[in-house]
N, C-alpha and C positions, 0 to 999 in steps of 0.2 A: 057776466057770462049768461048764455042762454039757459032758461029753465026748462026748455023742451027736452024731453027724454031722448037720448041718443039712439039712432037706429042701428041695425046690424052692421052696416059698413063702418060706422064710427067705433063700435065696440071691437070690431076686427082690427081696426087701426090701432086702438089703444092697447089691445092685447099683444099685437106684434111689436109695437115700439117698446113696450115694457120688457118683452122677451129679448129684444136686441140690446136693450140697456143691460140686462142681466148678463148676456153674452160678453159685452164689452168689459164689464166690471170683472167677470170671471177671468177673461183673458189677461187682464192687468194684475190681478191679485192672486190668481190660482184657486180662489174659493168662490163658489157661486152664491150670490146674495139671495136673501128672501125678498121677493117682490110681489106686489099686488096692485090692482087697479080697480077703480070704481067710478061711476059717473058722479059728477059734482056740479053744483051750481056756481061755485066760487072757490078760490083757494082757501085752505084751512088756516092760513096765516095772514097776518096784516103787516103793513110796513113795506120797506124797500125790498126788492127782490131782483135777481139777475134773470132777465128774460131774453131768450134767443128766438128769433124769427127764422123759420126755415122754409123757403119756397122750393117746390119741386118742378121738374121740367114737364110735368103732365099737362097742365093748362094754367091759366092765369089765377084761378081760385084755388089751386093746389098749394095751400100754405098751412103751416101749423106752428105752434109756439110752445116753448118749454120754459116754465118759470120755476125758480128755486130761491128760497130765502137764504140769506148769507150763511146761516148755521148749517144748512144742507150742503151747499156747494163747497164750503170750507172743509167739512167733515169728509165728503167724498174724495175731494182732491188730496187731502192730507193723508187719508188712509191708503190711497194708491201709492203715493210717494213714499210713505213709511214702509209699505210692503215691499217696495223695490230697494229699500235700504238707503233712500235719499232723505237727507234732512230738509225739512220744510223751512225755508228762510223767510217766507213772507206769504201773505194772502195771494199775491199775484201768481206764485207757483201753483197754489191750490186751484186758483181760478182757471189758469191755462189748462191744467190737467182735467178739471171738470168739463170744460168746454170741448176738449178733445174726446172725452167719453161720450158727450152728447152728440158730437159730430159722427162718431162711429155708429151710435144707435140710430141716428137719422138716415145714414147711408144704408144701414141694414133694412130699415123700413122701406126706403125707396126701392131696394131690390125686391122685397116681398111684394110691393105694389106692382112692380114690373112683371113679376111672374103671374100675378092675378089678372092683369089686363093684357098680358101677352105682348108687351112692348117695352122698350128700354126706358126706364125712369131713373133719373139721377137727381142729386141735390144741387141746386143752384146756389149762388153766393148768398149766405145768410148775414144777419146783422143783429146786434143787440137793440132791443126796443124797450119802451116804458111799460109795456103790458100787451095783452091780447084784446081784440075788439069785444064789445059787449055781447055780440050775438054768436061768439065762438062756442063750440061744444066742448065742455071742460071735463077732465078726468083727474082724479087724485091718484097719484102714483106713490105707493108705499115702498120703502127700501130699508132693509136691515142688513148692515155690513159689519162683520167682525163682532157680532153680538150687540152692536149699537143700532138702535132704531133712529133713523134719520128723519127729520121733518119732511113731510110729504112734498113731492114735486107736483106741479100743475101742468098738465098736458092739454093743449087746446087746439081744436081743428076748425078751419074755416068751413062754414056750412056748404060751400061749393064742392067740398070733397065728397059729398054724397053722390056726385056724378061718377064716382069710382065704380058704382054698381052698373053703370051703363056699358053696353057692349063696345061701343066705339067712343071711348072717353075723349080722345083728342079732338073729336069733331063737335063736341058739345059747345055751343057758344058761351063764352065766359061773361059773367056779370061783374060789374065793377064792385070790388070789395069795399064794404063800409068800414073804412079804417079811420074814421074821424076821431076815435078814442085814442089813437096812437099819435103822439107828437113826433113829427119828423126828426130823425136823428142822423147825424153824419155817420156813415159806415166806418167803423174802426178798421185798422189794418188787420187783416185776417190772413194767416199763412196760406199760400197757394197749395194746391194738392201736391205739387212736385217739390215743396219745401218742407223741412222738418221744423215743427214748432219748437220754440226755445226749450220748453220743459222736456219734450220728447228727445231733444238732442242730448240731454243728460241721461235719459233712460236708455239711450243706445248703448251705454257702457255696462248695462246690467247683464250678468251672465244668466242664460236660460238653459235648462236641461234638454239635451238632444238625445234621442234614442232611435233605434231602427227596429221595426217590427217585421220579423220573418214570417209571421203567421200566428194564428190563434187556434185553440182547441178547447172543447168542453168535455170534461170527463165526470162520470158519476163518482161520488165520494169513495165508493168501494174500490173503484179502479185506481184512484189516487193513492189509497192506502196500500195498494199492491205494487206501486212503483219501487224499483230497486236499481242498482247499478247495472247498466246494460239495457234497461227498458227503453223502448222507442215510443215516442208520442208523435202521432201523425198530425201535421198542421193543415190548415185549410188553404194553403198556397202551393201551387206547383212550382217546379224548378224554373220555368220560363217566366213566371209572373214577377213583376217588379215588387220590391220591398217598399215599405212606407217609412218616410222620415218624419219623426214626431218631435215637435218643439213645444214644450210647456203643455203637454197633453193634447196638442192640436196637430193633425196631419197637414204638413205644409208642402210635401213633395213626394215623388216616387222615383225610384231608380233601380239600377242593377248593382249587385254586389261585385266588388273588385278587390284585388290584393295590392296594397301599396307598401313596398319595403317590408314585407312580412306581416303587415297588419291589414285587417279587413277594412274596406272603405265602401262608399256608395257613390256611383256616378249618377248624378241627377239627370233624369230623362223627362220629367214633367213637374212643373210648378203648379200646385193646386190654386185655383182662383180664389179670390176673397169670398165669393158667394159660397163656394163649396167648403171653405174653411169654417165659415159661420155655421154651416149645417152640422159639421162634425162636433160643434160645441153643444148641440141640443141633446 
């Protein structure tokens, strides 16, 4: 890995990817993990690791890599599955779940980059690799989940991503990436965006808490102590404003209140975009 200190752009990338990783883990477990990041010259572990290469639609050199030793991806995947009440039958289940979390974090970073450069940026088809190139800018990502400190992940960025700081990123000519350190590997079958990965197909049966928010209010403690039968608390939502549908502490939709056979219900009027849902997790 490159021993050159990372610039502001790479630090911003590392910080945002780490935050998106925490968002994805919290969304699956209901508990936000402790995360950290710091520049590194090489992974803190040795031996075999699971490396994922993720290109972006920005330009040819918009590529980054995420590496994890077996102990790390097994623990992350297993904790998520156990938290969903699913028995882990093998490492493949943990592996698929871990890769799905990485995919969510990568998508979140692509959206953050898009907001920064004021253009649509998406994740292109990624693949497993043997490692990152020698000149990649490396960061050590620390994760603690469920009280367990997980071996650090390694997040590496292609030097060409420094072009992110340019005003018109897409027009900067690309330079051939020095990927001689990476042995060519056939791309494994990766679930398409419109297909559900095998592990997530099992998670689809997990029950999630659904609630509807009619509004919120803040009261001084002295006013709370004065509440009694018949007291009225004014909320921050008018009669005509839509209510929020909240799933697993995340706002996923808005709608109007209706009555269905004597019970209250909500008619969905707006589905919150994935980008907005991620913001609600911050």
